[in-house]
Each structure stands twice: as structure tokens, then as C-alpha cells.
TORLOBA-358992 format. One line per field, with one value per residue (C-alpha): z, y, x. Coordinates in nm, 4 decimals. Layout:
N
z = c(Z_...)
y = c(Y_...)
x = c(X_...)
***
This chain:
644
z = c(5.6342_5.9315_5.8956_6.1178_6.1208_6.2187_6.2961_6.3220_6.4587_6.2876_5.9434_5.8177_5.7478_5.6287_5.5900_5.5577_5.4827_5.5430_5.4755_5.5481_5.4666_5.6109_5.8694_6.2358_6.3355_6.1081_6.2462_6.6034_6.5220_6.3553_6.6442_6.8834_6.6659_6.6623_7.0402_7.0878_6.8497_7.0237_7.3551_7.2194_6.9886_7.0684_7.1855_7.1150_6.7492_6.7104_6.4760_6.2561_6.3746_6.2049_6.2906_6.1658_6.0305_6.0544_5.7128_5.4601_5.1565_4.9645_5.1167_4.9825_5.0870_4.9847_5.0691_5.0473_4.8808_4.7901_4.4462_4.4617_4.0854_3.9818_4.2370_4.5211_4.4331_4.5822_4.4764_4.5559_4.8167_4.7659_5.0544_4.9707_5.0933_5.3029_5.4559_5.8304_5.9867_6.2784_6.2034_6.3417_6.5067_6.2155_5.9698_6.1864_6.1743_5.7978_5.7894_6.0092_5.7781_5.4723_5.6312_5.7173_5.3617_5.2284_5.4550_5.3205_4.9659_5.0406_5.1790_4.8676_4.6430_4.8499_4.8212_4.4452_4.4216_4.6276_4.3981_4.0942_4.2447_4.3111_3.9527_3.8221_4.0437_3.9166_3.5579_3.6167_3.7581_3.4520_3.2228_3.4144_3.3624_2.9905_2.9761_3.1406_2.9054_2.5992_2.7314_2.7898_2.4469_2.2800_2.4627_2.3550_1.9936_1.9926_2.1247_1.8636_1.5781_1.7105_1.7288_1.3679_1.2579_1.4200_1.2682_0.9166_0.9494_1.0794_0.7900_0.5283_0.6838_0.6755_0.3079_0.2256_0.3914_0.2103_-0.1280_-0.0664_0.0161_-0.3006_-0.5176_-0.3614_-0.4394_-0.8025_-0.8427_-0.7063_-0.9430_-1.2496_-1.1613_-1.1105_-1.4483_-1.6308_-1.4503_-1.5584_-1.9194_-1.9033_-1.7831_-2.0750_-2.3238_-2.1704_-2.1992_-2.5685_-2.6432_-2.4769_-2.6760_-3.0093_-2.9274_-2.8434_-3.1701_-3.3809_-3.2230_-3.2866_-3.6536_-3.7057_-3.5528_-3.7768_-4.0776_-4.0120_-3.9643_-4.2472_-4.1655_-4.4099_-4.2417_-3.9037_-4.0803_-4.2360_-3.9015_-3.7101_-3.9699_-3.9498_-3.5754_-3.6036_-3.8781_-3.6642_-3.3764_-3.6055_-3.7425_-3.3936_-3.2776_-3.5872_-3.5088_-3.1680_-3.1927_-2.9198_-2.7240_-2.8144_-2.6374_-2.2691_-2.0491_-1.8328_-1.8770_-1.7690_-1.6466_-1.2945_-1.2375_-1.0831_-0.9361_-0.8240_-0.4531_-0.2535_-0.0156_0.0465_0.4156_0.4408_0.2698_0.5147_0.8016_0.6614_0.6192_0.9753_1.1096_1.0768_1.2151_1.5935_1.7096_1.8830_2.2636_2.4801_2.7479_3.0462_3.3995_3.6322_3.9867_4.3001_4.4968_4.7228_5.0805_5.1291_4.7540_4.7517_4.8795_4.9164_4.5466_4.3747_4.3161_4.2035_3.9658_3.8566_3.6017_3.4361_3.1319_3.1616_2.7997_2.6092_2.4250_2.2817_2.3910_2.2838_2.5296_2.7545_2.7836_3.1322_3.1531_3.4698_3.5922_3.9354_4.0911_4.2182_4.4264_4.2153_3.9064_3.5668_3.3368_3.1702_2.8244_2.9472_2.8449_3.2127_3.3014_3.4405_3.1832_3.1143_3.1464_2.9732_3.0471_2.8062_2.9701_2.8762_3.2134_3.3801_3.6511_3.6657_3.9309_3.8571_4.0002_4.0656_4.2197_4.4950_4.8542_4.9670_4.6105_4.4434_4.0877_3.8285_3.6252_3.3179_3.0767_2.7168_2.5553_2.2069_1.9593_1.5842_1.5032_1.7088_2.0449_2.2982_2.4538_2.7672_3.1024_3.3653_3.5708_3.9192_4.1836_4.3644_4.6493_4.7453_5.1137_5.3190_5.4243_5.7813_6.0389_6.2334_6.6121_6.7830_7.0791_7.2319_7.2599_7.4060_7.7775_8.0049_8.3602_8.5382_8.4149_8.0610_7.7767_7.5472_7.1994_6.9463_6.5860_6.2561_5.9489_5.7070_5.4172_5.1935_5.1134_5.3859_5.6016_5.7178_6.0538_6.2421_6.4120_6.7231_6.7872_7.1192_7.2040_7.5603_7.5917_7.8567_8.0600_7.7906_7.5215_7.3439_7.2413_7.4281_7.3598_7.0848_7.0887_6.8437_6.8826_6.5563_6.4030_6.5855_6.4136_6.5150_6.5493_6.9186_7.1314_7.5067_7.5841_7.9105_8.0169_8.3029_8.5630_8.5709_8.2110_7.8997_7.5690_7.2077_7.0399_6.6683_6.4503_6.1099_5.8876_5.7170_5.4104_5.1725_5.0081_5.3315_5.6281_5.5929_5.7203_6.0886_6.2012_6.3892_6.7319_7.0521_7.3886_7.6697_8.0318_8.2887_8.5835_8.6472_8.4984_8.1764_8.0209_7.8242_7.8570_7.6221_7.3964_7.2979_7.6638_7.7399_7.8126_7.5325_7.7719_7.8308_7.6231_7.6262_7.5609_7.2608_7.4763_7.6334_7.9912_8.0776_8.0769_8.0805_8.1671_8.0338_8.1886_7.8874_7.9135_7.5936_7.5110_7.5098_7.1375_7.0672_7.2590_7.0858_7.2924_7.2094_7.4066_7.5297_7.6262_7.9801_7.9685_8.3244_8.4866_8.3135_8.3211_8.1161_8.1511_8.1185_7.9196_8.1863_8.0690_8.1330_8.3496_8.7091_8.9836_9.1502_8.9524_9.0689_8.9146_9.0378_8.9595_8.9690_9.0770_9.1540_9.4956_9.3558_9.1378_9.2373_9.1038_9.1293_9.0794_9.1127_8.9108_8.7425_8.5424_8.1685_8.1387_8.4228_8.3653_8.1596_8.2896_8.6566_8.8706_8.9528_9.2930_9.2766_9.1626_9.2654_8.9544_9.0449_9.3382_9.3679_9.5851_9.5600_9.6411_9.7259_9.7902_10.0740_10.2170_10.5322_10.4199_10.1629_10.1933_10.0774_10.0201_9.9264_9.7358_9.6311_9.5530_9.6826_10.0317_10.1901_10.5299_10.7520_10.6919_10.7471_10.5653_10.7121_10.4414_10.0894_9.8584_9.5280_9.4000_9.4707_9.4391_9.3567_9.4183_9.2689_9.3785_9.2074_9.4143_9.7503_9.6302_9.7388_9.6008_9.8111_9.7952_9.9117_9.9524_9.7794_9.9034_10.2647_10.1907_10.3744_10.3366_10.2910_10.2465_10.1130_9.9469_9.9975_9.7198_9.5169_9.1609_8.9400_8.6210_8.5039_8.6022_8.4331_8.5906_8.5918_8.6299_8.6564_8.7030_8.8813_8.8048_8.5481_8.5957_8.4900_8.5926_8.4828_8.5038_8.6016_8.4293_8.4665_8.8364_9.0335_9.3262_9.6436_9.9400_10.1708_9.9401_10.0252_10.3946_10.3511)
y = c(20.0830_19.9318_19.6137_19.4724_19.1437_19.0628_18.6903_18.4878_18.1454_18.0696_18.2212_18.5522_18.7924_19.1227_19.2798_19.6521_19.8879_20.2563_20.5168_20.8699_21.2067_21.5518_21.7922_21.7198_21.8512_21.6086_21.3329_21.4200_21.4318_21.0940_20.9446_21.0681_20.9131_20.5825_20.5788_20.6592_20.3774_20.1303_20.2080_20.1828_19.8831_19.5505_19.3267_18.9865_19.0745_19.1893_19.4784_19.6172_19.9092_20.1470_20.2129_20.5495_20.5975_20.9242_20.8752_21.1322_20.9244_20.8903_20.7005_20.3509_20.0660_19.6983_19.3938_19.0293_18.8294_18.4652_18.3787_18.0182_17.9826_18.1061_18.1701_18.3983_18.7633_19.1151_19.3608_19.7314_19.8171_20.1496_20.2389_20.3973_20.7430_20.6241_20.3293_20.3549_20.2840_20.1036_19.7556_19.6516_19.3095_19.1949_19.2797_19.0989_18.7800_18.8084_18.8443_18.5334_18.3313_18.4579_18.3714_18.0191_17.9666_18.1070_17.8750_17.5739_17.6882_17.7310_17.3772_17.2428_17.4303_17.3096_16.9479_16.9843_17.1411_16.8581_16.6031_16.7901_16.8062_16.4306_16.3657_16.5891_16.4131_16.0739_16.2007_16.3451_16.0101_15.8367_16.0818_16.0200_15.6455_15.7037_15.9333_15.6693_15.4052_15.6227_15.6871_15.3178_15.2214_15.4906_15.3670_15.0112_15.1240_15.3270_15.0319_14.8116_15.0489_15.0869_14.7116_14.6755_14.9533_14.7789_14.4453_14.5934_14.7706_14.4535_14.2508_14.5060_14.5271_14.1505_14.1433_14.4164_14.2228_13.9047_14.0861_14.2576_13.9257_13.7668_14.0517_14.0150_13.6442_13.7065_13.9770_13.7474_13.4669_13.6972_13.8389_13.4923_13.3790_13.6829_13.6417_13.2777_13.3773_13.6491_13.3966_13.1636_13.4482_13.5261_13.1633_13.1546_13.4757_13.3435_13.0205_13.2035_13.4385_13.1485_12.9703_13.2821_13.3331_12.9709_12.9988_13.3206_13.1718_12.8643_13.0844_13.2809_12.9788_12.9138_12.5534_12.3729_12.0444_12.1865_12.3630_12.0415_11.8623_12.1259_12.2459_11.9357_11.9665_12.3381_12.2927_12.0408_12.2859_12.5595_12.3267_12.2243_12.5860_12.6812_12.4096_12.5637_12.8286_13.0895_13.1877_13.5494_13.5922_13.6810_13.3767_13.5586_13.8285_14.1760_14.2262_14.1328_13.9416_14.1425_13.8846_13.9979_14.0686_13.8640_14.1210_13.9395_13.8975_14.2697_14.3463_14.1155_14.2953_14.6318_14.5130_14.3790_14.7293_14.7869_14.4423_14.3981_14.0643_13.8218_13.8566_13.6083_13.4050_13.6144_13.5213_13.4695_13.5889_13.3827_13.4692_13.7715_13.7578_13.8960_13.9141_13.7151_13.7063_13.4149_13.4255_13.6290_13.6341_13.9019_13.7492_13.9378_13.8633_14.0421_14.0476_14.0258_14.1379_14.4589_14.3053_14.5056_14.3580_14.4515_14.2301_13.9273_13.6161_13.4671_13.1012_12.9214_12.6076_12.4574_12.2133_11.9173_11.6186_11.3058_11.5196_11.3474_11.4418_11.7825_11.6283_11.3992_11.4558_11.4670_11.7405_12.0674_12.3279_12.6001_12.9583_13.2555_13.6295_13.8941_14.1963_14.4763_14.5171_14.2840_14.2019_14.0789_14.0109_13.6877_13.6665_13.3978_13.1403_12.8925_12.9525_12.7852_12.6710_12.6095_12.7361_12.6895_13.0010_13.0633_13.3577_13.4393_13.7726_13.8794_14.1526_14.2087_13.9519_13.6605_13.4949_13.4216_13.0798_13.0181_13.1040_12.8439_12.7519_12.8957_12.7853_13.0507_13.0030_13.1872_13.2590_12.9760_12.9317_13.0356_12.7645_12.5982_12.6226_12.2937_12.4299_12.0832_12.0514_12.3977_12.4449_12.7374_12.8412_13.1776_13.2111_13.0730_12.9119_12.6238_12.6775_12.3958_12.4152_12.2320_12.3841_12.3244_12.3407_12.0642_12.2415_12.3029_12.6159_12.7844_12.9099_13.0449_13.3736_13.3740_13.7005_13.7775_14.0716_14.1517_14.2425_14.4689_14.4314_14.6176_14.3734_14.6212_14.5183_14.6295_14.5921_14.3406_14.1232_13.8757_13.5682_13.5060_13.2203_12.9439_12.6266_12.3755_12.3665_12.4514_12.7400_12.7929_13.1588_13.3365_13.5495_13.7717_13.6392_13.7436_13.8657_13.7849_13.7280_13.6720_13.4519_13.3819_13.2224_13.3025_13.0630_13.2070_13.1008_13.2878_13.4488_13.6145_13.5621_13.4153_13.5726_13.5297_13.2111_13.2241_13.3622_13.1731_13.3323_13.2437_13.3378_13.3289_13.3342_12.9622_12.6362_12.5042_12.1632_11.8954_11.5194_11.3230_11.0967_10.8837_10.7762_10.6951_10.3392_10.2042_10.1971_10.5724_10.8360_11.1963_11.5053_11.7274_12.0014_11.7523_11.8315_11.5401_11.1607_10.8941_10.5240_10.3485_10.0616_9.8379_9.6381_9.5983_9.2563_9.2368_9.1602_9.4961_9.6968_9.8477_9.9040_10.0613_10.1471_10.4785_10.3534_10.2513_9.8796_9.7754_10.0904_10.2772_10.5976_10.8930_11.1550_11.5309_11.7576_11.9889_12.2645_12.1693_12.4697_12.4538_12.6478_12.6092_12.4601_12.4327_12.2660_12.1181_11.7995_11.7589_11.4044_11.2089_11.0633_10.7199_10.6955_10.5252_10.7298_10.8099_11.1620_11.2761_11.3092_11.0701_11.0801_11.0742_10.7371_10.5754_10.2087_10.1668_9.8118_9.9127_10.1049_10.4725_10.5008_10.1450_10.2397_10.4925_10.7014_10.8095_10.9811_10.9787_11.0155_10.7103_10.6899_10.3451_10.2609_10.0116_9.8858_10.0895_10.4112_10.6058_10.5183_10.7468_10.6512_10.8626_10.6151_10.6234_10.3073_10.1026_10.2567_10.4972_10.6691_10.6003_10.9044_10.9284_11.1910_11.2507_11.4788_11.3385_11.5934_11.6492_11.9058_11.8294_12.0839_11.9727_12.1945_12.0898_12.2831_12.1808_12.4185_12.2915_11.9318_11.8981_11.7664_11.8734_11.7775_11.9968_11.9817_12.3113_12.3332_12.3282_12.4929_12.1909_12.0482_11.6704_11.5477_11.6464_11.4309_11.5447_11.4375_11.5918_11.5561_11.4855_11.5374_11.7007_11.5178_11.5033_11.5064_11.1585_11.0458_10.7005_10.5561_10.2207_10.1841_10.3405_10.7117_11.0519_11.3018_11.6607_11.8702_12.2321_12.4489_12.8095_12.8300_13.0827_12.9400_12.9882_13.1703_12.8688_12.6723_12.9052_12.8261_12.4655)
x = c(18.8529_18.6613_18.4528_18.1818_17.9961_17.6396_17.5800_17.2595_17.3521_17.6807_17.6168_17.7525_17.4677_17.6074_17.9483_17.9155_18.1939_18.1542_18.4129_18.3029_18.4478_18.3807_18.4897_18.5327_18.1872_18.0085_18.2214_18.1307_17.7573_17.7669_17.9609_17.6919_17.4201_17.6083_17.6446_17.2750_17.1719_17.4007_17.2347_16.8780_16.9193_16.7550_17.0342_16.8653_16.8189_17.1810_17.0959_17.3723_17.5821_17.8218_18.1834_18.3005_18.6491_18.8395_18.9905_18.8744_18.7767_18.4547_18.1608_18.0947_17.8617_17.8875_17.6776_17.7903_17.5124_17.4628_17.3295_17.2236_17.1964_17.5396_17.8153_17.9215_17.9804_17.9911_17.7198_17.7058_17.4499_17.2679_17.0406_16.7083_16.6226_16.3326_16.5166_16.5372_16.8739_16.7097_16.5774_16.2438_16.1985_15.9841_16.2566_16.5083_16.2982_16.2811_16.6585_16.6967_16.4690_16.6519_16.9844_16.8661_16.7456_17.0731_17.2697_17.0763_17.1392_17.5098_17.5233_17.3525_17.5935_17.8902_17.7700_17.7342_18.0786_18.2303_18.0663_18.1937_18.5448_18.5319_18.4250_18.7046_18.9585_18.8431_18.8558_19.2021_19.3140_19.1734_19.3544_19.6743_19.6352_19.5759_19.8800_20.0968_19.9587_20.0356_20.3854_20.4392_20.3070_20.5192_20.8267_20.7572_20.6976_21.0169_21.2155_21.0519_21.1496_21.5007_21.5387_21.4186_21.6537_21.9496_21.8489_21.8226_22.1591_22.3189_22.1770_22.2891_22.6345_22.6608_22.5553_22.8093_23.0892_22.9885_22.9762_23.3094_23.4724_23.3278_23.4593_23.8026_23.8088_23.7012_23.9661_24.2353_24.1333_24.1372_24.4773_24.6247_24.4875_24.6307_24.9602_24.9878_24.9018_25.1668_25.4232_25.3363_25.3839_25.7232_25.8354_25.7275_25.9129_26.2284_26.2059_26.1606_26.4426_26.6741_26.5778_26.6376_26.9788_27.0773_26.9641_27.1570_27.4669_27.4347_27.3854_27.6988_27.9283_28.1820_28.2391_28.0180_28.0571_27.9380_27.6517_27.5303_27.5501_27.3470_27.1007_26.8853_26.8208_26.7693_26.5116_26.3216_26.3144_26.1864_25.9179_25.8089_25.7991_25.6010_25.3466_25.2766_25.0058_25.0377_24.7144_24.6631_24.3240_24.2722_24.2216_23.9639_23.7046_23.7868_23.4263_23.3190_23.0025_22.7184_22.4780_22.1331_22.1376_21.8825_21.7398_21.4125_21.4886_21.5673_21.2382_21.0630_21.2258_21.1262_20.7709_20.7682_20.8243_20.4501_20.3627_20.3265_20.4646_20.2326_20.2539_20.4327_20.2579_20.1372_20.2382_19.9411_20.0081_19.9482_19.6382_19.6702_19.5445_19.1904_19.1277_18.8034_18.4480_18.2083_18.1173_18.3895_18.7654_19.0107_19.2658_19.5802_19.8518_20.1431_20.3732_20.7497_20.8097_20.7345_20.4421_20.1556_19.8226_19.4719_19.2844_19.3192_19.1064_19.0836_18.9824_18.8736_18.7030_18.6308_18.8734_18.6726_18.7759_18.8249_18.7640_18.8125_19.0979_19.0847_19.0374_18.7600_18.3995_18.3007_18.5504_18.4050_18.3098_18.5656_18.4407_18.6002_18.6109_18.7440_18.9123_19.1511_19.3247_19.5722_19.3184_18.9628_18.6978_18.5155_18.1636_17.9005_18.1339_18.0567_18.1746_18.4974_18.5559_18.8883_18.9197_19.1911_19.2785_19.4919_19.5095_19.6095_19.7004_19.5811_19.6789_19.6362_19.9036_19.7799_19.7222_19.9929_20.0487_19.8468_19.9985_20.0648_19.7596_19.7060_19.4547_19.2471_18.9986_18.6819_18.6281_18.4770_18.1191_18.0387_18.1165_17.8368_17.8693_17.7803_17.5924_17.5452_17.9236_17.9901_18.0435_18.1178_18.1945_18.2265_18.5848_18.5839_18.3930_18.4824_18.3352_18.3247_18.2111_18.2276_18.3844_18.0975_18.3456_18.4754_18.8014_19.0598_19.0432_19.3634_19.2350_18.9348_18.8545_18.6349_18.4510_18.2846_18.0661_17.9689_17.6014_17.4552_17.1421_16.9468_17.0611_17.2832_17.6328_17.9396_18.3088_18.3915_18.7028_18.8508_19.0709_19.2526_19.4521_19.2646_19.3955_19.1261_18.7473_18.7449_18.8645_18.8925_18.8164_18.8921_18.5923_18.4810_18.2412_17.8784_17.8602_17.6585_17.8396_17.7425_18.0038_18.0397_18.3075_18.4566_18.6514_18.9602_19.1563_19.3859_19.0843_18.9738_18.7399_18.3934_18.0766_17.9961_17.8345_17.5095_17.5969_17.5330_17.4730_17.7125_17.6469_17.9247_17.6888_17.7301_17.8547_17.6983_17.7652_17.5785_17.5479_17.7726_17.5681_17.8672_17.9187_17.5521_17.4411_17.2151_16.9173_16.9411_16.7667_16.8860_16.6759_16.7427_16.8932_17.1324_17.0281_16.7927_16.8273_16.5530_16.5572_16.2488_16.0533_16.1072_16.4275_16.6255_16.7719_17.1491_17.1452_16.9743_17.2342_17.5343_17.8455_18.1774_18.4900_18.3441_17.9975_17.9043_17.8277_17.7441_17.6113_17.3267_17.5250_17.6441_17.9183_17.8851_18.1165_18.2567_18.4892_18.8552_18.9438_19.0573_18.8801_18.5374_18.2454_17.8852_17.5792_17.2521_17.0588_16.6812_16.5855_16.2690_16.1993_16.1119_16.4252_16.7472_17.0353_17.4024_17.5416_17.8997_18.2206_18.4603_18.7762_18.7141_18.8905_18.6997_18.6198_18.3026_18.2301_18.2070_17.9602_18.0069_18.1711_18.2963_18.6477_18.9119_18.8386_18.4838_18.3061_17.9281_17.6200_17.3911_17.0188_16.8776_16.5138_16.4610_16.1308_16.1841_16.3565_16.5575_16.9227_17.2035_17.5676_17.8678_18.0847_18.4489_18.6436_18.3458_18.3529_18.1021_18.0864_17.7845_17.5630_17.1876_16.9797_16.6355_16.4913_16.5048_16.6738_16.4940_16.7427_17.1060_17.3836_17.7394_18.0399_18.3745_18.6829_19.0064_19.2191_19.0903_19.0544_18.6904_18.3633_18.0630_17.6929_17.4045_17.0278_16.9535_16.5945_16.7136_17.0515_17.1945_17.5435_17.5291_17.8876_18.2307_18.4977_18.8536_19.0844_19.3671_19.2408_19.5416_19.3427_19.0220_18.7023_18.3629_18.0169_17.8640_17.5036_17.3453_16.9952_16.9677_16.5956_16.3587_16.3173_16.4481_16.7134_16.7719_17.0879_17.0265_17.2886_17.3913_17.3075_17.5067_17.7015_17.4877_17.6326_17.6221_17.8532_18.1382_18.0970_18.2087)
***
């Protein structure tokens, strides 16, 4: 049997089987017809062809059809007498359309079959669980009956031994009584026999005088013996007592065979990692005994700080959930909440004692990134955030996603197990990143915080409000500072250990990473200012540049000209600047130990400090008269900076 396939696209159209019989001449003619049709057929339409077999069996045709209502089956194909073996192009198109429709129907049927198979698999799994449950319950019931059977046999055996021992004691007592009575009868018989023998001997004596002497005592003995009345009745009964057996406890045990004992206290399991969401918890418990349970009752209440006692009227309300499984998902809870759970088991006999209490936690709320406290440079970024949760958080996960020029996300990375609310991340230069944070506890990770955009093109930092002199005002974005015309009285100023007291200055929050850092400052021509760097612990009651812990460029207005000084430890080189810079560039290089100043509008180098910085420094800014100053962040390092 030879088979052939005709394809349209990727679907099987027709499988035709032809087995011919006849003599060799007929075979040759048919082979010639087949060859001629193969030559003349339209190749693009892929019309069917016939392969002739030399085997001499009866001719049969079959067609594979798709019945979309029932199933797949083979039907006999009987060609009509007027059917042409060659297929026209129009017929071929109809076949293609029919095949496409059939393919869609097959896909629909396959989808339905897959759904039905999934349903059957789920049902089979459910039946398997029921089967295991029946097996487990039967095993428990069998053990229960066997235990009752052993208890009843043990009780009956104990009663039998007790009754046997009592009968033995009664038998022994009766025998001892009869034996003592028998001994008394023997003593009486011996006494009477002895008396009779003495009387006969006295009677037979011929000595009258001896007779008269002994007869008196003998008569007294006979009188005394005659006075004694022998006991001729049995001292004990020959019947044994048959007390009623108290089998009430056995009856109780027999009745208890059909009574299921009350379950013992369940054991609530500790919380499993990643078993919670923001508003739900999965609680699990177990039974160590072979108890039969109809349902469980799960109780819970929130654990609050400084909460009143459980029996107090102000204690949180206790909620209850009734379930049949040994697990339950509790919904509608508050994020990052601690809840106390306990559970009881119930059957037809009664309710078990409550389990010990266990504390579960929902996942935390998303952290809040403090953008004003974040800083970055071409090599790294320092991200700070606040937890936003009252309950403790185990750790944080920082997620960063590199974005392309078209705004679409690139490769995502995660930094896990961050213990505190800040993280220093190493980045690649010249990229854009979206960074978000998740809080993690035993329940699982929180949702992502609102992402912030970080650019590693240049250096970005903010002015630190807690270091600003009371006369300074900072903008909301933390990039500008203002010194007003109105002088505040000393009594209205509030100073602390971190606030500049003498110089109207403020520090910036530069990222603590070594390498080259560059930023620019926009100044006003009529403003006296100081810009530079200082150690974080620089003296707050001194002027910038007046100590060995700060380096700055100072602008002074004189009646004749603009004077510029480059101060460190109160000393400045003699430098004259002819063009007043309105935008100053600062380049800090930890590796080279340099701090350089530039007039960015002229691309002019102004001055360079050479110093080996033993610790990280912070940008510092001061205004010596009323005015304003703006920090320009995220500026790429100009080419002329690298020439210095």
C-alpha cells in the first residue's frame, strides 16, 4: 500500500490510498497517465497525484475527514463517475479555504479537549485526596476499635482474675472451718471412748473397795460429758456466694466504641516564608494525634503596640473563621500588621482545647524613597529611603532597571538583604536607571516603591538642611539657597551642633565614593559668596577657608573691583581674575588629590588646590551678603577639565 500527502500550509489535506489490480498492460497505461498528469499539473496548487502499486489486490479509496461536532474518523471515499481527476484552480482555492476552516475547527476542538483534560486531572486529584482521606479515617477508626477491644479484654481478664482469687479465698475459709469442726468431733469421740473404757474397766473389777473409791469420780466425768452437747450441724454453708458482677465500666467501654473522643489541641505552625501578601495571610496547623475532626475554628486578632490586656474591654476584637482543612487564607488584613492566631478542633463529641498562640505578619507597605537625600555620580548612586512601616522589617531589596534612549526598560538587577534604609549601588557611567525599593519580612516582599530616575552622566547631590545657617532658605528641590535682606535677631535663630553659626553656609550631600566629581554653581555678580569643599566635621563656628578642613573660592566686592581669593587655612595665593565668572565649575579628584575651579563660560581654569584628602569631603557654599546661589547638578565633566 502506497500513501501520499497533499499539504496546504502546514495542514494535512487528503490521504488517499489506492491499490489497483489487473494485468501488466493496464498497469503500464495507468503509469503513463500518471506521468502525463504530473508533467501537466499546476505546481503552485499542489494537486493530488496517484502512486500505483504493483500488488494485485482490490481497489479501495479512503479520505481522512474532520467532523467538528463529534470526533476524528475515517470515511470511505467513493469518486463519482463524472468527477475529473484533474483539479481546477477554483477547486483548489475552495480546498484551501476548507482546509483553513478545518484547521481552525481542529484548534478549537483541541483547546476544548485540553480544558476537559485539565478538569479531569483536577477531578482525579480531588478524588485521590478523598481516597487518601478515607484511607486515613478508616485506619484511625480501625485503630480506635482495636484499642477498645484490647481495653475490654483487659478489663474482663482483670475481673476474671479478681473473681477467681475471691473464690479461692472463700474455698480456703470453708475448708478450714470444716476441718476444725472435724477435729472437734474427733476429740469428742476420743473422750467418749476413753470414758466408756474406764467405766467398763471399773465395772469388771472385783475389788469392792477400789470400785467404791473410783465410781464417784467416774460418775462425775460421765455427768459432765453428758452435759456437753456435741455440734452436729455444719459450721459453714456448702454453697458459694455468687455476687452480682459490676460490669458497668465494661458496658461504658462497649458503648464508647460508637463514640468518637473529643480531639486534642491542634499545633499551629510557625509562619512560612513568603506566605503572605499585603492584606492576607496563609495560616497552617497540624494534629499530632489520631483525632477525628469535623471542622476547625481559627481565631485571630491584631497585635498592637501598648495594647490592653486580652481580657480588657478595650482589647482588639477577636475574629473567627470556620474551615475544614488544616490551613486557611485570611483576607482583609492591614499591611505590615502583626496578628495573633490560635485554633480549635471540633467533632461530634466536643471541642478541643485551644492551640498555643502564634504571631504572623503581612508583608510590609512599600518604602518611600527620600529623593532629597539621594545622590549619584558617574560610577555609583546612594539611595536613601524610609520604611513607612510601624512594625520591624527584616531587610530591603533594591531593584534597578536600565532604561534606553527610547524610554524602554533594559536589563533589571536586584540587590537583596539590604539591612538599613540606604544602599550604595555601583553603576555604569553615562546610563539612565529607574530604581525602586521593596521591604521584606517573613511574610514576603512588599510592592515596589515609586521609582526614581538616576542619571550617571554627572554628579548629583542636594543641600543639607540640617547644616544650613538659620538665615539661609533652601529651595524645595534642594539645589538653591537664598540669603534675605532682613536680618534675624540672634534670639530668633536656632542653632545646634551641626548648624553653621558664624558663616552663613550650608554643606552638600556628596556621594561617599572616591574618584573624580564635577559640579557647577550659578552665582550672581553682585553677591559675595564662598564655594568649595570641606570635611563633614569642619568647625561650624568658623568661616569656610579659614581652617585646614575647608577649601574654597571667595568673591569679595570692593569699591574698585571684584576680588577673588582661593582660601585654605586662612591663606590665599595672589591671583587676579579679569572676567567675573557667573557659572563656576568645580572638579574634585580624590585619586590625584586636586580641587580645581573653572569659569565654564570661558572654559578657563582659575585655580587648583593640591591636597591629599584623608577622608571624604562635602561641597560647601556660603553667602557673605544677601543674594542667591544655585547648584547645577548632573553636568557631564567638560573636556577641558581633563587637561588640568
